[in-house]
C-alpha positions as CSV (number, residue, x, y, z in Angstrom):
1,M,43.0,22.0,-26.9
2,T,46.3,21.3,-25.2
3,Q,47.0,18.3,-27.5
4,A,46.0,20.4,-30.6
5,A,48.4,23.1,-29.5
6,A,51.1,20.5,-29.1
7,G,50.6,19.5,-32.8
8,C,48.1,16.6,-32.6
9,R,46.2,16.7,-35.8
10,E,43.4,14.5,-34.5
11,S,42.8,16.8,-31.6
12,F,42.6,19.8,-33.9
13,D,40.2,17.9,-36.2
14,E,38.0,17.3,-33.1
15,L,38.0,21.1,-32.4
16,V,37.0,21.7,-36.0
17,R,34.1,19.2,-35.6
18,R,33.0,21.0,-32.4
19,Y,33.2,24.5,-33.6
20,R,32.5,24.3,-37.4
21,R,28.8,25.0,-37.2
22,R,29.2,27.8,-34.7
23,V,31.9,29.5,-36.9
24,Y,29.8,29.0,-40.0
25,N,26.8,30.7,-38.3
26,L,29.0,33.5,-37.1
27,V,30.4,34.1,-40.6
28,R,27.0,33.9,-42.2
29,A,25.6,36.4,-39.8
30,L,28.5,38.8,-40.1
31,T,28.5,38.7,-43.9
32,A,24.7,38.8,-44.4
33,G,24.6,35.3,-45.8
34,D,27.6,35.7,-48.2
35,S,27.8,32.9,-50.7
36,E,31.5,32.6,-49.8
37,A,30.8,31.8,-46.2
38,E,32.0,28.2,-46.5
39,D,35.3,29.3,-48.1
40,L,35.7,31.8,-45.2
41,V,35.2,29.1,-42.7
42,Q,37.9,27.0,-44.3
43,D,40.2,30.0,-44.2
44,I,39.5,30.5,-40.5
45,F,40.3,27.0,-39.6
46,V,43.5,27.0,-41.7
47,R,44.6,30.2,-39.9
48,A,43.7,28.7,-36.5
49,Y,45.7,25.5,-37.3
50,R,48.7,27.6,-38.3
51,A,48.4,29.7,-35.1
52,I,47.3,27.1,-32.5
53,G,50.8,26.6,-31.2
54,R,50.8,30.3,-30.2
55,F,47.5,30.0,-28.3
56,R,48.4,31.1,-24.8
57,G,45.1,30.3,-23.0
58,D,44.6,33.9,-21.9
59,S,41.0,33.5,-23.1
60,A,38.7,30.7,-23.9
61,F,39.4,28.8,-27.1
62,R,36.1,29.9,-28.5
63,S,36.9,33.6,-28.0
64,W,40.3,33.1,-29.6
65,L,38.7,31.3,-32.6
66,Y,36.0,34.0,-32.9
67,R,38.7,36.7,-33.0
68,I,40.3,34.9,-35.9
69,A,36.9,34.6,-37.6
70,I,36.2,38.3,-37.2
71,N,39.6,39.2,-38.6
72,V,39.0,37.0,-41.6
73,V,35.5,38.3,-42.2
74,H,36.7,41.9,-41.8
75,T,39.4,41.3,-44.4
76,H,36.9,39.7,-46.7
77,L,34.4,42.6,-46.4
78,D,37.2,45.1,-47.0
79,R,38.3,43.3,-50.2
80,R,34.7,43.1,-51.3
81,R,34.1,46.8,-50.7
82,T,37.3,47.6,-52.7
83,R,36.3,45.2,-55.5
84,D,32.7,46.2,-55.7
85,G,32.7,49.6,-54.3
86,T,29.8,48.6,-52.0
87,L,28.6,46.1,-49.5
88,G,26.2,44.6,-52.1
89,S,22.5,44.4,-51.6
90,Q,22.4,45.2,-47.9
91,P,19.5,47.5,-46.8
92,R,20.3,51.1,-45.9
93,D,20.0,52.3,-42.3
94,G,16.3,52.5,-41.4
95,E,15.1,50.8,-44.5
96,A,11.9,49.0,-43.7
97,I,11.7,45.2,-44.0
98,D,8.1,44.6,-45.0
99,E,8.2,41.5,-47.1
100,V,7.2,39.2,-44.3
101,A,4.1,37.2,-45.2
102,G,2.5,34.0,-44.0
103,G,3.1,30.6,-45.5
104,D,4.0,27.1,-44.4
105,D,6.5,26.5,-41.6
106,V,9.5,26.1,-43.9
107,E,8.6,29.2,-45.8
108,Q,8.1,31.1,-42.5
109,T,11.4,29.9,-41.2
110,L,13.2,31.1,-44.3
111,L,11.4,34.4,-44.2
112,R,12.4,34.9,-40.6
113,R,16.0,34.1,-41.4
114,Q,15.9,36.6,-44.3
115,V,14.4,39.4,-42.1
116,I,17.0,38.7,-39.4
117,D,19.9,38.6,-42.0
118,R,18.8,41.9,-43.6
119,A,18.3,43.6,-40.2
120,L,21.8,42.6,-39.1
121,A,23.2,43.6,-42.5
122,S,21.8,47.1,-41.9
123,L,24.1,47.6,-38.9
124,P,27.6,48.8,-39.2
125,E,30.1,45.9,-39.0
126,D,31.3,46.8,-35.4
127,L,27.7,46.7,-34.0
128,R,26.7,43.6,-36.0
129,V,29.7,41.7,-34.5
130,L,28.5,42.6,-31.0
131,V,24.9,41.5,-31.6
132,V,25.9,38.3,-33.2
133,L,28.4,37.4,-30.5
134,R,26.0,38.2,-27.7
135,D,22.5,37.4,-29.0
136,V,23.3,34.6,-31.5
137,H,26.3,32.9,-29.9
138,G,25.6,33.7,-26.3
139,L,29.0,35.1,-25.3
140,K,29.3,37.0,-22.0
141,Y,30.1,40.6,-22.1
142,D,33.7,40.0,-20.8
143,E,34.3,37.4,-23.5
144,I,33.0,39.8,-26.2
145,A,35.3,42.5,-24.8
146,K,38.3,40.2,-25.3
147,V,37.2,39.1,-28.7
148,V,36.7,42.7,-30.0
149,K,39.4,44.2,-27.9
150,T,37.1,46.8,-26.4
151,P,36.3,47.7,-22.8
152,R,33.2,46.0,-21.4
153,G,31.3,49.2,-20.8
154,T,31.8,50.2,-24.5
155,V,30.6,46.7,-25.5
156,E,27.4,47.2,-23.4
157,S,26.6,50.7,-24.7
158,R,27.2,49.7,-28.3
159,L,25.1,46.6,-27.9
160,F,22.3,48.7,-26.4
161,R,22.5,51.1,-29.4
162,A,22.6,48.2,-31.9
163,R,19.5,46.6,-30.4
164,Q,17.6,49.9,-30.5
165,R,18.4,50.1,-34.3
166,L,17.3,46.5,-34.8
167,R,14.0,46.7,-32.9
168,P,12.0,48.5,-35.6
169,L,13.5,46.3,-38.4
170,L,12.5,43.1,-36.6
171,E,9.0,44.2,-35.8
172,P,7.6,42.3,-38.9
173,L,8.6,39.1,-37.2
174,I,6.0,39.7,-34.5
175,A,3.3,39.6,-37.2
176,L,4.2,36.1,-38.2
177,K,2.4,33.2,-36.7
178,P,4.6,31.1,-34.4
179,I,6.6,28.5,-36.2
180,V,5.3,25.8,-34.0
181,E,1.7,26.2,-32.9
182,V,0.3,24.4,-29.8
183,S,-2.9,22.6,-30.4
184,E,-5.8,23.1,-28.0
185,G,-5.5,21.1,-24.9
186,E,-1.7,20.9,-25.2
187,A,0.2,22.7,-22.5
188,E,3.0,25.1,-23.6
189,D,6.4,24.4,-22.3
190,P,7.6,27.3,-20.1
């Protein structure tokens, strides 16, 4: 990080390799699987490269990078709303997600991903960001508070509210068979 901030291109390339998948997953979750996710990731890293000399180290690099990602996604969603007059095919609040059916493992995995994406898409952007940062990316509450520039207590209460809204939307996942089934005689890993 220090070398990248000093202008070392190879060091920045290493940061890109380390964080690319995480940033892509973050963008995909925040945009409900937007087809432009890859372009947004490129834009995020270009902005990070341009700003890395100003990184002060007040927070973890990951938190700083996620803040850039959230800003880029927010701008993208605002432009899309303006252009399309809507957020696209996202479900309305409370809309049931009932198209989860059995199938082979690959199909089940895809169905699970679709259910999760649609459930997340039903949340307002500010709540969706919190859920993704905490439950998908595992950031601590203090890190999330820094990324979204909101007090920790507010983060905790909004996250609680978001999870309450998600719970009924994710119930169809419980009906699916486990992705990996344990055959008789095999012990499950705790």
